[in-house]
N, C-alpha and C positions, 0 to 999 in steps of 0.2 A: 371698224376699219378692216378692209379686206387684206388678204395675204398677198404679199408682193415679193418679187425676186428681181434684183437689179444685177445685170451682167456687166462687169467692167473689164474689158480686155486690155492686156498690155503685151509687151514683146515676149516675155518669158512665162507669164502666168495670167490666169483668168480669175478674177475675184467675183464671187457670187455672194451678194449681200441680201439676206432675208430680212423682211420687215412686216409689220402689221400683225394682225391676229390670225393665227393658224389653227383651224379647227376642221372637223369633218363637215360641218355645215357650210364652210366657205373653202372648198378645195381649190388648189392651184391647178390650172388646166394648161397653161402655156409651157408645157414641158419640152415641146419640140424645139423651142428657141435654144435651149441649152444643148440639146442633142446635136443641133446643127453647128453651134459655135464650138462644141467640143472637138470637132474635126479640124479646127484651125491649128496652125503650127506653133503651139506653145507647149511647155513641158509640165506645168503644174496648175492645180486648181486650188483656190483658197475659199473655204466656206466660212462666211462671217454671219453671226446671228446677233449683231449689236443692236439692230433696230426691231427685233421681235418683241412684241408686247405680251402676248399670250400664245400658248401653243399646246398641242396635244399630239396624239400618235400620228396624225397626218403630216406633221412637220418632220418627224423622224422618217416616215415612209418616203417622203419626197427626197430627203437627203440620201437615203439608201439607194433610191433610183438613180440619183445623180452619180453616186459612187460606182454603181454598176456600169454606167456609161463611161466613167473615167477608166475603169479597169478594161473595158472593151477597147477603148482608144489608146490604152497604155499610157495614161497620164497619172502622175502622182498627185496627191491631195493632202491638205492639212486643214485644221480648224482654228478659228480665231474668234474670241469673244462670243462663244456660244452661250445660250441661256442656261441657268442652273438646272442640272438634272438631265439635260438633253444628251450630253456627251457620253455618260455611262450607258444610256440606252442604246446609242448608236454603236458603241464598242461591243456591247452584249449581242446585238443583232448581227454584227459582223463575225462574231465568233461561232455562230451556228453554221455548220457546214451545209452546203447546198444539198437538196434532196435528189438522190440519184434514183430515178425510176427504172425498173427493169425493162430491158428492150422488148418491144412487142414482137411476138412471133410472126414471122412472115409466112403467110399461107397456112394451109391446114397441116395437121400432124400426119406423118406417114401412116398408111393403113394398118400396118402391123403394130405400131405404137398405140394407136387408138383402140385396136382390137385387144391388145394386152391389158391396157388400163381398164377397159370395159369388163373384161373377163375377171380381173383381180377384184374390181369393185363388186361384181356380181357374186363371186364366191365369198367375199367378206360379208356381204349382206346376208347371204344364205346362212353363214356360220352364226351371225348375230341373231337371225331369226330362230335358228335351232336352239341357241342358248336361251332365248326368251321363252320358247315353248317348254323347254326343260324346267325353267324356273316356275312357269305357270303351272305345270304338272305337279311340281313339288309343293306349291302353295295349295293346290286342290287336294292333295293328299293330306296336308296339315288340316285343312278344313274338315275333311271326312273323319279325321281322328279327333276333332274338336280342339285343335291346338292353334288354329289360325286366329290372328288378331284382326277381327273385323266386327262392325256393328250390325246387328240384325236389322235395324231400321234401314241401313244402306242397302241391304239385300232386298228387302220388301219394296223399297223405292225403285230399285233397278228393275225388279219384276213388273212393277206398275208401268214404268217408262217403256219397257220393251214389250209389254203385253197390252193392257187395256188402252193405254194412250195411243197405241198404233192402230187400233181397230178402224177409226174413220178413214184414214188414207188407204189402208189395205182394202176396205170395203169398196171404196170408189174405184181404185185402179183395177182390182181383180174383177169387179162387176163389168167394167168396160172391156177388159180383155176377153172375158167370156162372151160378151156381146159381139166383139169384133170377130172372134173365131167362128161363132155361129153365122154371122152375116157373110163372111168370106166363103165358108163352106156351103152355105145355102145357094150361092150363085151357081155353083157347079152341080149341086144335087138337084136343083130345079130342072136342069136339062134332062134328067132321067126320071123325073117324077118321084124322087126318093127323099123328099124333104124330111121325113120322119127320122132319117139317119143323122140329122143334125144333132139330135140329142146324144147319140152314141159318140159322135165326133167330139163334142164339147166335154162330155163326161170323161172320156179316156184322156184327151189332151190335157185338160185342166188338172185332173186328179193325179195323173202320172208325172207330169213335168211342169206345165205352165204355172200352176198355182204356187208350187214351191219356188220356181225361178222368180216370179213376180214378187212374191213375199220377200225373197232374199234380196232382190235389187232395191226394193223399198226400204228394208231395214238397213241395208248398207248405206244408202244415202241419208237416212234419218238417224238411226241409232249408232251405226259404226262411226259416222262422222262426228256425232255428238261425243262419243267416247274419246276420240282423238283430240277434239277441241278442248274438252274438259280437262283431261289429264295433261295435255300440252300446256294449257294455261297454268295449271298447277306447277308444271316444270319451270315455266318462265318466272313465276312468282316465288320459286324456290320452296314451295310447299312440300314437294317430294323429298327434297333434301332435309327438310325439317322432320318428316316422318322417319327417315333413316337415322337422324341424329337422336331421336327419342327411342330408337331401337325397334321401330315398327316397320315391318316389311311392306314396301309399296305394293307388292304383288298380293299380299293378304288383304290389305286395306282398300286397294283400288281395282286390281285386275280380277281377283276371284269373284267378288259380287257381280260384276258385269258379265263375266264369262258364264257363270251359273245362270244368271237371269236370261240372257239371250239364248243359251243352249236349251233351257227348259221351255221357253216361250215359243221358239220357232216351230216345233211340231204342231202346237195348238194353232199358231197363226197360219200354218200351211193348211190345216183342215178347214179353218175359217175361210181362207182364200179359195179353197176348192168349192165350198158351199156357195160363196158369192159369185164365183165364176160360173157355176152351173145355173144360178139364178139369172145371170146375164144372158146365157144361152137360151134359157126358158123364155125370157122376154122377147127375143127375136123369134123363137119358134111359135109362140102363142100369138103375138101381135102381128108379125109380118108374114108368117107362113101359114097362118090360120089352123094351127094344130091345137087340139083341145088340151087343157092341163092334164087330164087323165092319160092321154096318149103320150104326152111328153114325159110324164113321170114314169110310165110303164117302160118306155123305150130306154130311159136313163137307167132304171134299175136292172133291166136285162143286160145292158152293156157294161155296167159298172161291176167290177170284181174287187174283192178285198185286197188282192195283191197289188192292184193299181194304186189304191189308197196308201198301202204300206210302203210302196216304192216312193211315192211322193213325200211321205213323212220322213223316210230315210234321207232323201235329198234335203228336206228342210232342216233336219237335225244337224247334218254336216255343214250346211250353210250357216247355221247359228254359231257353231264353233269357229268357223273361218272368219266371219264378220267380227265377232268379239275379239279374237286374237289380233286381227289386223288393226282394228281401232285402238286397242290398248297398246299394241306394239308401237304404232306411230306416235301415240301420246307419250309413252315412256321415253322413247328415243328422240323426242322433239328437241329442237335447239332452244336457245335462251333469248329469243327475240320474238316480236309480234309476227313478223313475216314467216317465221318457222312454224307457228301454229297453223297458219293458212296452208302451208305446204304439207304439214302432217295430216291435216283434214282431207286435202285433195288426194294425197297418197293412200290414205286409209280406204277411201271409196274406190279408187282405181284398182289398187292391189286386190281388194276383197272381191271385186267383180271379176277380175282376171282369174283369181284362184277358184271362184265359184264355177266359172266356165270350164276350167281344167277338171275340177271335181265332178262336174256333170258328165263330161266325156268319159272319165275313168269309171264312174259308177254305171253309166249306161252300158259301157262295154262289158262290165262284170255281170250286170243283170241279164244282158242278152246271152252271155256265155253260159250262165247257169239256167237260162230259160225262165227267168222270173218275169 
């Protein structure tokens, strides 16, 4: 039997008789009839449930809607012969105050307000990052004194993840970068018949800057993001809180192994990136420019100076520290939901690349100032 509503108008009051089976599967849809009739000139509404056989929350929801219409039209209402248990639910629902949503802001914030909020947020973030670096430094000192609580297996695993497991992607990308640099340089050098200087161009560019930068970008997207996602997931699952409850510093157990691993592996990855980049340039020089392998090797050795290699290693070492700190910082400061892990991972990559760019500019200025 379907749900029914019978409207019986009179001079002073309107009687609403509910009947049938009221359930979510058979909702009552003719609500507009009551809304139209509620505008008639009578003073009260009587809700009667004498004909209701079965009911659920849809019955209460319909009555609450009718009551809302009565209040809007300023009509009084009362209940007669309601089914057992319905009236207490209706009274309980009526006691809940309406939800007052905050008014929406009209238009944009004033420029000075937005600037002030952005500045305060920036300085608060800088203070938080400085505090994190200070705690990481303290944890590193405890490790050097042999007092840090961490497992050696975690350190070896982090070394493997940041070192040997990264070789395939570093090989591919840096080989292609060396190839691209050599190909672009050869287009201009061919005009002067100076194809042999492609070897010098690739050797200096790759070993001094490009190898370290490409290795840093690769490790930022690969390892830095992994650090943020791993520690962030532990933060969501309250594993970091469990470590603190057991008296174990999260910096000793989670941050220090990753910071050490990436800081130690990045110089080696930089040298490996330099070698693969030079091989990419050699491929262009030998295959496309018809240079002999002996000529290319001789030109590379004449142009390559140890100071260029050391400058590249210095870049790579600083990138390793930046990437590890950014990844661990975003993971430790991650929120408590799944979307926060994604935001932390994205922030780790973006912030580390930005700081690497700033670090490159600062170190380049210092190296040029000291004539390195």
